[in-house]
BAFI-455751 format. One record per atom (N, C-alpha, C): residue in three letters; atom name; x, y, z. Coordinates in Angstrom, 1 decimal. Atoms other than C-alpha are relative to their C-alpha. Layout:
BEGIN
mitor_marmar_xx_yy_zz
ala_CA_X_Y_Z $
...
***
This chain:
BEGIN
mitor_marmar_xx_yy_zz
met_N_-0.1_0.7_1.3 $
met_CA_100.3_109.2_139.0 $
met_C_0.7_-1.3_0.2 $
thr_N_-0.5_1.4_-0.2 $
thr_CA_100.9_105.5_138.8 $
thr_C_0.4_-0.6_-1.4 $
phe_N_-0.5_0.7_1.2 $
phe_CA_102.3_103.0_136.3 $
phe_C_-1.2_-0.3_-1.0 $
thr_N_1.1_0.3_0.9 $
thr_CA_98.8_102.3_134.9 $
thr_C_-0.9_1.2_-0.2 $
ser_N_0.8_-1.2_0.2 $
ser_CA_97.6_105.9_134.7 $
ser_C_-0.4_0.3_-1.4 $
leu_N_0.3_-0.3_1.4 $
leu_CA_97.9_106.3_131.0 $
leu_C_0.1_-1.3_-0.8 $
asp_N_0.1_1.2_0.8 $
asp_CA_97.1_103.7_128.3 $
asp_C_0.7_0.3_-1.3 $
leu_N_-0.8_-0.2_1.2 $
leu_CA_99.9_104.7_125.9 $
leu_C_1.1_-1.0_-0.1 $
trp_N_-1.0_1.0_0.2 $
trp_CA_102.5_102.4_124.5 $
trp_C_1.3_0.4_0.7 $
trp_N_-1.3_-0.5_-0.5 $
trp_CA_105.4_104.6_125.7 $
trp_C_0.0_0.4_1.4 $
trp_N_0.1_-0.4_-1.3 $
trp_CA_104.1_105.4_129.1 $
trp_C_0.8_-0.9_1.0 $
pro_N_-0.8_0.8_-1.0 $
pro_CA_105.6_102.4_131.0 $
pro_C_1.5_0.2_-0.1 $
phe_N_-1.4_-0.2_0.1 $
phe_CA_109.0_103.1_129.5 $
phe_C_0.4_1.4_0.6 $
leu_N_-0.2_-1.3_-0.6 $
leu_CA_108.8_106.8_130.5 $
leu_C_0.0_-0.1_1.5 $
phe_N_0.2_0.2_-1.5 $
phe_CA_107.6_105.8_134.0 $
phe_C_1.2_-0.6_0.6 $
ile_N_-1.1_0.8_-0.5 $
ile_CA_110.4_103.3_134.5 $
ile_C_1.3_0.9_-0.1 $
leu_N_-1.2_-0.8_0.1 $
leu_CA_113.0_105.8_133.2 $
leu_C_0.0_1.1_1.0 $
val_N_0.0_-1.1_-1.0 $
val_CA_111.9_108.7_135.4 $
val_C_0.1_-0.5_1.4 $
ala_N_-0.1_0.6_-1.4 $
ala_CA_111.3_106.5_138.5 $
ala_C_1.4_-0.5_0.3 $
gly_N_-1.3_0.5_-0.2 $
gly_CA_114.6_104.8_138.1 $
gly_C_1.1_1.2_0.1 $
trp_N_-0.9_-1.1_0.0 $
trp_CA_116.4_108.1_137.5 $
trp_C_-0.1_0.7_1.4 $
leu_N_0.2_-0.7_-1.3 $
leu_CA_114.8_109.8_140.6 $
leu_C_0.5_-0.9_1.2 $
ala_N_-0.4_0.8_-1.1 $
ala_CA_115.5_106.8_142.8 $
ala_C_1.5_-0.1_0.2 $
thr_N_-1.4_0.2_-0.1 $
thr_CA_119.2_106.6_142.0 $
thr_C_0.8_1.3_-0.1 $
asp_N_-0.8_-1.2_0.2 $
asp_CA_120.5_109.9_140.8 $
asp_C_0.0_1.0_1.2 $
ala_N_0.0_-0.9_-1.2 $
ala_CA_119.4_111.9_143.9 $
ala_C_1.1_-0.5_0.9 $
trp_N_-1.0_0.4_-0.9 $
trp_CA_121.6_109.7_146.0 $
trp_C_1.4_0.1_-0.6 $
arg_N_-1.3_-0.2_0.6 $
arg_CA_124.5_109.9_143.5 $
arg_C_0.4_1.5_0.2 $
phe_N_-0.3_-1.4_-0.2 $
phe_CA_124.3_113.7_143.6 $
phe_C_0.4_0.3_1.4 $
leu_N_-0.4_-0.2_-1.4 $
leu_CA_124.3_113.7_147.4 $
leu_C_1.3_-0.6_0.3 $
gly_N_-1.3_0.6_-0.2 $
gly_CA_127.2_111.3_147.4 $
gly_C_1.2_0.8_-0.5 $
val_N_-1.1_-0.8_0.6 $
val_CA_129.3_113.5_145.1 $
val_C_0.1_1.3_0.8 $
tyr_N_0.0_-1.2_-0.7 $
tyr_CA_128.3_116.6_147.1 $
tyr_C_0.7_-0.2_1.4 $
phe_N_-0.6_0.2_-1.3 $
phe_CA_129.2_115.2_150.5 $
phe_C_1.3_-0.8_0.0 $
gly_N_-1.1_0.9_0.1 $
gly_CA_131.9_112.8_149.3 $
gly_C_1.3_0.7_0.2 $
gly_N_-1.2_-0.8_-0.1 $
gly_CA_134.6_115.5_149.2 $
gly_C_0.2_0.6_1.4 $
arg_N_0.0_-0.6_-1.3 $
arg_CA_133.7_116.7_152.7 $
arg_C_0.2_-1.0_1.1 $
ile_N_-0.1_1.0_-1.1 $
ile_CA_133.9_113.4_154.6 $
ile_C_1.4_-0.6_0.0 $
ala_N_-1.3_0.6_-0.2 $
ala_CA_137.2_112.1_155.9 $
ala_C_-0.2_-1.5_-0.3 $
glu_N_0.1_1.4_0.3 $
glu_CA_138.0_108.5_154.7 $
glu_C_-0.1_-0.9_1.2 $
asp_N_0.0_0.8_-1.2 $
asp_CA_138.4_107.2_158.2 $
asp_C_-1.1_0.4_1.0 $
ser_N_1.1_-0.5_-0.9 $
ser_CA_135.2_108.9_159.6 $
ser_C_-1.0_-1.2_0.3 $
asp_N_1.0_1.0_-0.4 $
asp_CA_132.6_106.8_161.4 $
asp_C_-1.1_-0.1_-1.0 $
leu_N_1.1_0.1_0.9 $
leu_CA_129.9_107.7_158.9 $
leu_C_0.4_-0.7_-1.3 $
leu_N_-0.5_0.7_1.2 $
leu_CA_132.0_106.5_155.9 $
leu_C_0.2_-1.5_0.3 $
val_N_-0.2_1.4_-0.3 $
val_CA_132.9_103.3_157.7 $
val_C_-1.4_-0.7_0.1 $
leu_N_1.4_0.6_0.0 $
leu_CA_129.1_102.7_158.3 $
leu_C_-0.5_-0.2_-1.4 $
val_N_0.5_0.1_1.4 $
val_CA_128.3_103.4_154.6 $
val_C_0.7_-1.2_-0.7 $
arg_N_-0.7_1.2_0.6 $
arg_CA_131.0_100.9_153.5 $
arg_C_-0.5_-1.3_0.6 $
ala_N_0.5_1.2_-0.6 $
ala_CA_129.7_98.3_155.9 $
ala_C_-1.3_-0.4_-0.5 $
val_N_1.3_0.2_0.5 $
val_CA_126.2_98.7_154.7 $
val_C_0.1_-0.4_-1.5 $
ala_N_-0.2_0.3_1.5 $
ala_CA_127.3_98.6_151.0 $
ala_C_0.5_-1.5_-0.1 $
thr_N_-0.5_1.4_0.0 $
thr_CA_129.3_95.4_151.7 $
thr_C_-1.0_-1.0_0.4 $
ala_N_1.1_0.9_-0.4 $
ala_CA_126.4_93.8_153.5 $
ala_C_-1.0_-0.2_-1.1 $
leu_N_1.0_0.2_1.1 $
leu_CA_124.1_94.5_150.6 $
leu_C_0.5_-0.8_-1.1 $
val_N_-0.6_0.8_1.0 $
val_CA_126.5_93.0_148.1 $
val_C_0.0_-1.4_0.4 $
ala_N_0.0_1.4_-0.5 $
ala_CA_126.9_89.9_150.3 $
ala_C_-1.3_-0.6_0.0 $
ala_N_1.3_0.5_0.0 $
ala_CA_123.2_89.6_150.6 $
ala_C_-0.5_-0.4_-1.4 $
val_N_0.4_0.3_1.4 $
val_CA_122.7_89.7_146.8 $
val_C_0.7_-1.2_-0.4 $
ile_N_-0.7_1.2_0.4 $
ile_CA_125.4_87.1_146.3 $
ile_C_-0.6_-1.2_0.7 $
gly_N_0.7_1.1_-0.7 $
gly_CA_123.9_84.9_149.0 $
gly_C_-1.3_-0.4_-0.6 $
asn_N_1.3_0.3_0.7 $
asn_CA_120.5_85.2_147.4 $
asn_C_0.2_-0.7_-1.3 $
leu_N_-0.2_0.6_1.3 $
leu_CA_121.9_84.3_144.0 $
leu_C_0.5_-1.5_0.2 $
ile_N_-0.5_1.4_-0.3 $
ile_CA_123.6_81.2_145.6 $
ile_C_-1.1_-0.9_0.5 $
val_N_1.0_0.9_-0.7 $
val_CA_120.7_79.9_147.7 $
val_C_-1.3_0.0_-0.8 $
phe_N_1.3_0.0_0.8 $
phe_CA_117.7_81.0_145.5 $
phe_C_0.3_0.5_-1.4 $
pro_N_-0.3_-0.4_1.4 $
pro_CA_119.0_81.1_141.9 $
pro_C_-1.2_0.0_-0.9 $
ser_N_1.0_0.1_1.0 $
ser_CA_116.9_81.6_138.8 $
ser_C_0.7_-0.4_-1.3 $
gly_N_-0.5_0.3_1.4 $
gly_CA_117.3_80.5_135.2 $
gly_C_0.8_-1.3_0.1 $
ala_N_-0.8_1.3_0.1 $
ala_CA_119.9_77.9_134.3 $
ala_C_0.8_-0.3_1.3 $
leu_N_-0.7_0.3_-1.2 $
leu_CA_121.7_78.3_137.6 $
leu_C_-0.8_-0.8_1.0 $
ala_N_0.9_0.7_-0.9 $
ala_CA_118.7_76.9_139.4 $
ala_C_0.1_-1.5_-0.2 $
ala_N_-0.1_1.5_0.2 $
ala_CA_119.4_73.5_137.8 $
ala_C_1.3_-0.6_0.6 $
thr_N_-1.3_0.5_-0.6 $
thr_CA_122.8_73.2_139.5 $
thr_C_-0.2_-0.3_1.4 $
pro_N_0.2_0.4_-1.4 $
pro_CA_123.1_71.6_142.9 $
pro_C_0.5_1.1_0.9 $
leu_N_-0.3_-1.1_-1.0 $
leu_CA_123.3_73.9_145.9 $
leu_C_1.5_-0.2_0.5 $
gly_N_-1.4_0.3_-0.4 $
gly_CA_126.6_72.2_147.0 $
gly_C_1.0_0.6_-1.0 $
leu_N_-0.9_-0.5_1.0 $
leu_CA_128.2_73.1_143.7 $
leu_C_0.1_1.5_0.1 $
arg_N_0.0_-1.5_-0.1 $
arg_CA_127.2_76.8_144.0 $
arg_C_0.7_0.5_1.2 $
met_N_-0.7_-0.4_-1.3 $
met_CA_128.4_77.0_147.6 $
met_C_1.4_-0.3_-0.1 $
gly_N_-1.4_0.4_0.1 $
gly_CA_131.6_75.2_146.8 $
gly_C_0.7_0.9_-0.9 $
ala_N_-0.7_-1.0_1.0 $
ala_CA_132.4_77.5_143.8 $
ala_C_0.2_1.3_0.7 $
ala_N_-0.2_-1.2_-0.7 $
ala_CA_131.8_80.5_146.0 $
ala_C_1.1_-0.1_1.0 $
ala_N_-1.0_0.2_-1.1 $
ala_CA_134.0_79.1_148.8 $
ala_C_1.4_-0.1_-0.7 $
val_N_-1.3_0.1_0.7 $
val_CA_136.8_78.2_146.3 $
val_C_0.4_1.4_-0.5 $
gly_N_-0.3_-1.3_0.5 $
gly_CA_136.6_81.6_144.7 $
gly_C_0.4_1.0_1.1 $
phe_N_-0.3_-0.8_-1.1 $
phe_CA_136.7_83.3_148.1 $
phe_C_1.4_-0.3_0.5 $
ala_N_-1.4_0.4_-0.4 $
ala_CA_139.8_81.3_149.1 $
ala_C_1.0_0.4_-1.0 $
ala_N_-1.0_-0.5_1.0 $
ala_CA_141.5_82.1_145.8 $
ala_C_0.2_1.5_0.1 $
tyr_N_-0.2_-1.4_-0.2 $
tyr_CA_140.8_85.8_146.4 $
tyr_C_1.0_0.3_1.1 $
phe_N_-1.0_-0.2_-1.1 $
phe_CA_142.7_85.6_149.7 $
phe_C_1.4_-0.5_-0.3 $
leu_N_-1.3_0.6_0.2 $
leu_CA_145.4_83.3_148.6 $
leu_C_0.8_0.6_-1.1 $
leu_N_-0.7_-0.5_1.2 $
leu_CA_146.3_85.0_145.3 $
leu_C_0.0_1.5_0.0 $
gly_N_-0.3_-1.5_-0.1 $
gly_CA_146.8_88.6_146.5 $
gly_C_-1.2_0.9_0.1 $
lys_N_1.2_-0.8_-0.2 $
lys_CA_143.2_89.8_147.3 $
lys_C_-0.3_0.8_-1.3 $
arg_N_0.4_-0.5_1.2 $
arg_CA_142.4_90.4_143.7 $
arg_C_-1.4_-0.5_-0.3 $
val_N_1.4_0.4_0.2 $
val_CA_138.6_90.4_143.1 $
val_C_-0.2_-0.7_-1.3 $
leu_N_0.2_0.6_1.3 $
leu_CA_138.9_89.5_139.4 $
leu_C_0.5_-1.5_0.1 $
val_N_-0.5_1.4_-0.1 $
val_CA_141.0_86.4_140.3 $
val_C_-1.1_-0.9_0.7 $
gly_N_1.1_0.7_-0.7 $
gly_CA_138.3_85.3_142.8 $
gly_C_-1.2_-0.3_-0.8 $
ile_N_1.2_0.2_0.9 $
ile_CA_135.5_85.7_140.3 $
ile_C_0.3_-1.0_-1.1 $
ile_N_-0.4_0.9_1.1 $
ile_CA_137.4_83.9_137.5 $
ile_C_0.1_-1.5_0.6 $
val_N_-0.1_1.3_-0.6 $
val_CA_138.2_81.0_139.8 $
val_C_-1.3_-0.6_0.4 $
ala_N_1.3_0.5_-0.4 $
ala_CA_134.7_80.7_141.2 $
ala_C_-0.8_-0.4_-1.3 $
glu_N_0.7_0.3_1.3 $
glu_CA_133.3_80.8_137.6 $
glu_C_0.5_-1.3_-0.6 $
ala_N_-0.6_1.2_0.6 $
ala_CA_135.8_78.1_136.5 $
ala_C_-0.5_-1.2_0.7 $
val_N_0.5_1.2_-0.8 $
val_CA_134.8_75.8_139.4 $
val_C_-1.4_-0.3_-0.3 $
leu_N_1.4_0.2_0.3 $
leu_CA_131.1_76.4_138.7 $
leu_C_-0.2_-0.6_-1.4 $
ala_N_0.1_0.6_1.4 $
ala_CA_131.6_75.7_134.9 $
ala_C_0.5_-1.4_0.0 $
ala_N_-0.5_1.4_0.0 $
ala_CA_133.6_72.6_135.6 $
ala_C_-1.0_-0.9_0.7 $
gly_N_1.0_0.8_-0.7 $
gly_CA_131.0_71.3_138.0 $
gly_C_-1.2_-0.2_-0.8 $
ile_N_1.1_0.2_1.0 $
ile_CA_128.2_72.0_135.5 $
ile_C_0.3_-1.0_-1.1 $
phe_N_-0.5_0.9_1.0 $
phe_CA_130.2_70.2_132.9 $
phe_C_-0.1_-1.4_0.5 $
leu_N_0.0_1.3_-0.5 $
leu_CA_130.7_67.2_135.1 $
leu_C_-1.4_-0.6_0.3 $
val_N_1.4_0.4_-0.2 $
val_CA_127.0_67.1_136.1 $
val_C_-0.7_-0.3_-1.3 $
trp_N_0.6_0.2_1.3 $
trp_CA_126.0_67.4_132.5 $
trp_C_0.5_-1.3_-0.7 $
met_N_-0.6_1.1_0.6 $
met_CA_128.4_64.6_131.4 $
met_C_-0.6_-1.3_0.6 $
arg_N_0.6_1.2_-0.6 $
arg_CA_126.6_62.1_133.7 $
arg_C_-1.1_-0.6_-0.8 $
***
């Protein structure tokens, strides 16, 4: 069965719902099942954390280098600078993720404002 199998208005919504549920919830159930049985310092869990961190870094890098929407109108240097300042703020202000995000967004917003004022 494919996305275009049925010509009903509700079929694409049901297809996306079921396909999305199957793709994510199976892994969630396995994570909950095995999560209590794996030691926090095991090699397997270290690998899982490394892969998860790499995926998040790849998504952030993709958003910085190849943005879409309104962010695409901003200069690459501004986006990279905002990320760098946010990363520095994260380390310098107590390794708090929210602080790094807020600082990066403030730098980006200020840069957009300055570019817009020209």
